[in-house]
N, C-alpha and C positions, 0 to 999 in steps of 0.2 A: 514508513509504516508505523514507526514508534509514535510519531505525532498523531496519526490517525487513531492509534490505540489509546493513547493518553488523553486526547482531546476530542474524541468522537462525539461527545455530548455537545460540544461547541460547534463542531463541523456539521454533524447530521441533524442535531436536534435544535440548533440555533440558540442554545443556552448561552447566557452571558459569560464571557471570559473574564475571570478575576485572577490577575497574575499574582502568584505567590512564589516564594523561593527563587530558584534559579531562573525560571522563565521571566520573572519580573525584571531581570537585568538584561535580557536580550532585546536589543533595539529592533523595533518593527515586528516583534513576534505576534502581537495582536492583529496586525495588518496581514501577516502571512496566514494566520488562522482564518481570517475573513475571506481571503482570496481562495483558500481551500474550500471553504463553505460554498462560495459561489461556483467554483468548478464542479463540486459534487451536485449542486442544484441543477446544473446543465446536464450532468450524467443521468438524471432521471429521464431525460429524453434521448441522450446519446448512447447510453448503454455500453460504456466501455468496461473492460475487465482488468483486474489486477492479475499479474502473472508473477508467481513466486518462483524464483530461480533457485537452483541448488546452492549457489554461492550466498544468496541472501538468506536462505533457510539456515545455512551453517552459521552465519553471523547472528541470527536471532537465537539459535540454540546456545551459542557461546555466551550470550548475554546473561543466561541463567535466570530469566524471569518466567516462571511457569505459566502464568496467565497470558502473557504476551506471546509465548511460544505456542500455546494452545490456540490462541486467536489466529496467528499466522497460518497454522496448520488448517484451521477452518476456512480461511481465505483460499488456500491452496486447494482444498477439497472442493470448494464451491466452483472454482475455475475448472478443475478437472471434470466435474459433473457437467458443467455448462459446455465445455469444449468437446465433450464426447459426441455431440451431435454434428460437429464440424467434419468435413471430409478432408483426407490427406494430412500431411504434416502441418502443424500449426507453428508459424514463425513466431519466435520470441524476440526477434531483432528490433531494436530501436536505435541504438548507437553503439559505437565502440568506445569502451573505457574500462580500465582494469576494475574487476568486480561487478561489471554490469553485464547485461545480456549481449552476447556476441552476435553480429550480423550473420555469422556463419552457422550458428546453431539453430536447430529446430527441435521441437518436442515431437516424438512419434507416439501415436496412440497404440 
């Protein structure tokens, strides 16, 4: 989510990526941004959602960046509003890994 927040203009607005600072030293970073841009262009038709877990929200808050924290809360709010029309529990399962969404957990409305 940090990359989406920091480079949303490149990913969603197709602005040119001009590497400076730390990202200029990351091999393949420009290609990763382009791949994300292409994925999100598919999303215009696929309509997938971001799900913010409790664990990821805690990581975001611990980072201490107010604007980023506010943005992640907005992503969470958008998902909650969108998912309110769904019936039954909404599975947040994707894969098992420490700090990720557990296949055993679901969010209840």
